[in-house]
C-alpha positions in Angstrom: -0.1 0.0 0.0 1.7 3.3 -1.3 1.8 5.9 1.7 2.9 9.7 1.3 3.3 12.5 3.6 2.6 16.0 2.1 2.8 19.6 3.4 0.8 22.8 2.6 0.2 26.3 4.1 -3.0 24.8 5.4 -4.5 21.3 5.9 -6.5 21.6 2.7 -3.6 22.7 0.5 -1.6 19.5 2.0 -4.4 17.2 1.4 -4.7 18.4 -2.3 -0.7 18.1 -2.7 -1.1 14.4 -1.2 -4.0 13.5 -3.6 -2.2 14.9 -6.3 0.7 12.8 -5.7 -1.1 9.6 -5.2 -3.1 10.5 -8.4 -6.2 9.6 -6.5 -9.6 11.3 -5.3 -10.5 12.3 -1.8 -13.0 9.5 -1.7 -10.3 7.0 -2.5 -7.9 8.0 0.1 -7.5 7.8 3.8 -6.0 11.0 5.2 -4.5 11.6 8.7 -3.6 15.0 9.8 -0.1 15.0 11.5 0.2 18.7 11.9 -2.6 21.4 11.5 0.2 23.9 11.0 0.3 27.5 12.4 0.1 30.8 10.6 2.8 32.5 12.8 3.0 36.2 13.7 2.0 38.4 10.8 1.7 35.5 8.7 5.5 35.3 8.7 7.3 34.7 12.1 6.8 31.1 13.6 4.8 29.7 10.8 4.5 26.1 10.6 3.2 24.1 7.6 0.3 21.7 7.7 1.4 18.2 7.3 -0.9 15.2 6.5 -0.3 11.4 5.7 -2.3 9.8 3.0 -2.9 6.3 1.6 -4.9 5.1 -1.0 -7.7 2.9 0.1 -7.4 -0.7 -1.0 -9.8 -1.5 -4.2 -11.6 -4.5 -3.7 -11.4 -6.0 -6.9 -7.6 -5.4 -7.3 -7.3 -7.1 -4.0 -9.1 -10.0 -5.4 -6.9 -10.3 -8.6 -3.7 -10.0 -6.6 -4.8 -12.9 -4.4 -5.9 -14.9 -7.3 -2.8 -14.3 -9.0 -0.9 -15.2 -5.9 -2.9 -18.7 -5.9 -2.4 -19.8 -9.3 1.4 -18.9 -8.9 1.7 -21.5 -6.2 -0.3 -23.9 -8.3 2.6 -23.1 -11.2 -0.1 -22.0 -13.4 0.9 -19.4 -15.9 -2.2 -17.3 -16.9 -3.5 -13.9 -17.8 -6.6 -12.5 -15.9 -8.9 -10.2 -17.7 -11.2 -8.3 -15.6 -14.9 -7.7 -16.8 -17.0 -5.5 -14.7 -20.7 -6.0 -15.4 -21.5 -3.6 -12.8 -20.5 -2.6 -9.3 -21.5 -5.7 -7.6 -20.7 -8.3 -10.2 -17.4 -9.1 -11.5 -16.1 -11.9 -13.9 -12.3 -12.9 -14.1 -11.6 -14.3 -17.5 -8.6 -16.5 -17.1 -6.4 -18.0 -20.0 -3.3 -19.9 -20.0 -2.0 -23.2 -19.4 -3.5 -26.1 -17.1 -6.8 -24.7 -17.1 -8.2 -28.5 -16.5 -6.0 -28.7 -13.1 -7.5 -25.2 -12.3 -11.1 -26.3 -13.1 -10.8 -29.5 -11.1 -13.3 -32.6 -11.2 -16.7 -31.2 -11.8 -15.5 -27.9 -11.3 -14.9 -28.2 -8.0 -11.4 -26.7 -7.6 -12.3 -23.6 -9.6 -15.6 -23.1 -7.7 -13.6 -23.4 -4.3 -11.1 -20.8 -5.7 -13.8 -18.8 -6.8 -15.3 -18.8 -3.2 -11.9 -17.5 -1.6 -11.6 -15.0 -4.1 -15.0 -13.6 -3.3 -14.1 -13.5 0.2 -10.8 -11.5 -0.6 -12.8 -8.9 -2.4 -15.2 -8.4 -0.1 -12.7 -7.8 2.9 -12.4 -4.2 1.2 -15.6 -3.5 -0.3 -18.5 -1.4 1.3 -21.0 -3.4 -0.7 -21.1 -7.3 -1.4 -19.4 -8.2 -4.7 -20.2 -11.3 -6.5 -17.0 -12.7 -8.3 -17.2 -15.3 -11.2 -13.9 -17.1 -12.2 -14.1 -18.1 -15.8 -11.4 -20.3 -17.1 -11.4 -20.6 -20.9 -14.8 -19.9 -20.9 -15.6 -22.7 -18.5 -18.8 -21.0 -17.2 -20.4 -20.9 -20.7 -19.9 -24.3 -21.1 -21.0 -25.4 -17.6 -24.1 -23.2 -17.8 -25.0 -25.2 -20.8 -24.4 -28.4 -18.9 -26.5 -27.3 -15.8 -29.5 -26.5 -17.8 -29.3 -29.9 -19.2 -29.1 -31.4 -15.9 -31.6 -29.3 -14.6 -34.2 -30.4 -17.5 -33.2 -34.3 -16.6 -33.6 -34.2 -12.7 -36.7 -32.2 -12.8 -38.3 -34.9 -15.0 -36.9 -37.5 -12.5 -38.6 -35.5 -9.5 -41.9 -35.4 -11.2 -42.0 -39.0 -12.4 -40.7 -40.5 -9.2 -42.9 -37.8 -7.0 -39.5 -37.5 -5.1 -37.4 -34.7 -4.3 -33.8 -34.7 -6.0 -30.9 -32.8 -4.6 -27.9 -31.6 -6.7 -24.2 -31.2 -5.6 -23.2 -28.1 -3.7 -22.9 -25.1 -6.0 -21.8 -21.5 -5.7 -24.7 -19.3 -5.9 -23.8 -18.0 -9.6 -24.5 -21.9 -10.8 -27.7 -22.3 -8.3 -29.3 -19.4 -10.1 -28.8 -21.1 -13.2 -31.0 -24.0 -11.9 -33.4 -21.8 -10.4 -33.8 -19.8 -13.8 -33.9 -23.1 -15.9 -36.7 -24.4 -14.1 -38.6 -21.2 -13.2 -41.4 -22.1 -15.8 -41.4 -25.6 -15.3 -44.7 -26.0 -13.3 -44.2 -29.5 -12.5 -41.6 -28.9 -10.0 -40.4 -26.2 -7.5 -36.6 -25.3 -6.8 -35.3 -24.2 -3.4 -31.5 -23.6 -2.1 -30.6 -25.3 1.1 -27.6 -25.8 3.3 -24.8 -23.2 4.2 -22.2 -21.6 2.1 -20.0 -22.8 0.7 -22.2 -25.9 0.5 -25.5 -24.7 -0.5 -27.3 -27.0 -3.0 -30.5 -26.9 -4.9 -33.6 -29.2 -4.4 -35.9 -29.9 -7.2 -39.1 -30.9 -5.5 -42.4 -32.1 -7.6 -45.0 -29.6 -7.4 -48.1 -32.0 -8.0 -49.1 -30.3 -11.0 
């Protein structure tokens, strides 16, 4: 975290100097007044400049990216990360490189666990909750199609057997895909149960 000390004839001048050096805004900086300064006699004798210490507040998304890069480095995975901000609360990290199969893991278990941890890293420095999606080599698009097909098969099974069917634990992003895929299927109902990070979808026959 970069920290600088700046001076000025007034506290406000010192703050403006600090912000200029950090190339940031007042909202993005933590300001600590070290010395409010002193005008001095006739504005000349005994004058003392105001002193402030300033740091740039951590950016949640950059913090999450640094965490992710560190984990990938420890896994000896060479990759590039492209950040796509859908809005202030939803961010996709597109990942390209080698060993993507290792990163995804069996049934996406590795990437889902890493996604959960990356999301925790992002939300340590965020004023509002941020949803992070890790998308190695367009895995999420392929996974979405798989989940939609799976939802259809299990909905049919729940309806014909007149019995609830539970899916494996999934991140919120994937559970939403299941709920949406079956939202207009009046033969079944879907609910999420369990606690994070092990929440899962249950498909129940609706009796219709």
